[in-house]
C-alpha positions as CSV (number, residue, x, y, z in Angstrom):
1,M,-71.2,-45.9,2.4
2,E,-67.7,-45.2,3.4
3,Y,-66.3,-46.6,0.2
4,E,-66.1,-45.3,-3.5
5,T,-68.7,-46.8,-5.8
6,L,-66.7,-48.5,-8.6
7,I,-69.9,-50.0,-10.3
8,S,-73.2,-48.5,-11.1
9,S,-75.2,-47.4,-7.8
10,T,-78.2,-47.2,-10.0
11,E,-77.7,-50.9,-11.4
12,Y,-76.7,-52.6,-8.0
13,N,-77.6,-53.0,-4.6
14,E,-75.5,-52.2,-1.8
15,E,-74.1,-56.0,-1.2
16,S,-73.0,-56.0,-4.8
17,I,-71.3,-52.7,-4.6
18,K,-69.6,-53.9,-1.7
19,M,-68.5,-57.2,-3.3
20,A,-67.1,-55.4,-6.4
21,T,-65.4,-53.0,-4.2
22,Y,-63.6,-55.8,-2.4
23,L,-62.7,-57.5,-5.8
24,I,-61.2,-54.3,-7.1
25,I,-59.2,-53.3,-4.1
26,L,-58.9,-56.8,-2.3
27,K,-59.0,-55.1,1.1
28,K,-61.3,-55.8,4.1
29,L,-64.1,-53.3,4.1
30,K,-64.6,-51.1,7.2
31,G,-66.9,-52.4,9.8
32,M,-66.5,-56.1,9.3
33,S,-65.8,-58.5,11.9
34,A,-63.1,-61.2,11.1
35,P,-65.9,-64.2,10.9
36,E,-68.1,-62.0,8.8
37,F,-65.1,-61.0,6.5
38,R,-64.0,-64.6,6.0
39,R,-67.8,-65.5,4.8
40,F,-68.0,-62.4,2.7
41,K,-64.6,-63.2,1.1
42,R,-65.4,-66.9,0.2
43,E,-68.9,-65.5,-1.6
44,A,-67.2,-62.6,-3.4
45,L,-64.4,-64.6,-4.7
46,K,-67.3,-66.4,-6.9
47,Y,-67.8,-63.2,-8.8
48,R,-65.6,-60.9,-11.0
49,V,-65.8,-57.2,-12.1
50,Y,-65.4,-56.6,-15.7
51,R,-66.0,-53.2,-17.5
52,R,-67.7,-51.8,-14.4
53,K,-70.1,-54.9,-14.3
54,L,-70.4,-57.6,-11.7
55,W,-70.2,-61.1,-13.2
56,R,-71.0,-64.6,-11.6
57,L,-68.1,-67.1,-12.4
58,L,-68.8,-70.6,-13.6
59,I,-70.8,-72.9,-11.8
60,K,-70.7,-76.7,-12.8
61,G,-70.7,-76.1,-16.6
62,M,-72.9,-73.1,-16.5
63,P,-71.6,-69.9,-18.2
64,I,-70.7,-66.9,-16.3
65,K,-73.6,-64.6,-15.7
66,L,-73.9,-60.8,-15.7
67,I,-75.4,-59.7,-12.3
68,V,-78.6,-57.5,-12.7
69,D,-80.1,-56.7,-9.2
70,K,-82.5,-54.0,-9.9
71,E,-86.1,-55.3,-11.1
72,E,-86.8,-52.6,-13.5
73,I,-83.7,-53.6,-15.4
74,R,-84.4,-57.2,-15.3
75,A,-87.8,-56.6,-16.7
76,Q,-86.5,-54.4,-19.5
77,I,-83.8,-57.0,-20.4
78,L,-86.7,-59.6,-20.6
79,R,-89.0,-57.4,-22.7
80,E,-86.0,-56.6,-25.2
81,V,-85.1,-60.2,-25.7
82,Y,-88.6,-61.4,-26.0
83,N,-89.4,-58.7,-28.5
84,Q,-86.1,-59.2,-30.3
85,N,-86.7,-62.9,-31.0
86,G,-90.2,-63.0,-32.3
87,H,-92.4,-63.5,-29.0
88,K,-91.7,-67.3,-28.8
89,G,-92.8,-67.6,-25.3
90,K,-91.5,-67.9,-21.8
91,E,-89.4,-70.9,-22.1
92,S,-87.6,-69.7,-25.2
93,T,-87.0,-66.5,-23.8
94,Y,-85.7,-67.8,-20.4
95,H,-83.1,-70.1,-22.3
96,R,-82.0,-67.2,-24.5
97,L,-81.1,-65.4,-21.2
98,L,-79.2,-68.4,-19.9
């Protein structure tokens, strides 16, 4: 990677790190062609970085969402929500995460 990591590389994959980097510095990243950059920019502008975390902006009435790329962290979050809310099942746990 030729750019400074501005969000945690232990929590995010390379694509999310590139997106966060662009959103913070607002400059084309090295190695991107013009058409590739246009597609990347269009997608990146659907996100924001806040407190070193990547967030997906509103989509037709849905709330903003924290992006969690790493499967281990997703599993940990699911376990914690499930355990904290009285083992109410998959549906209830899923809706609490939305």
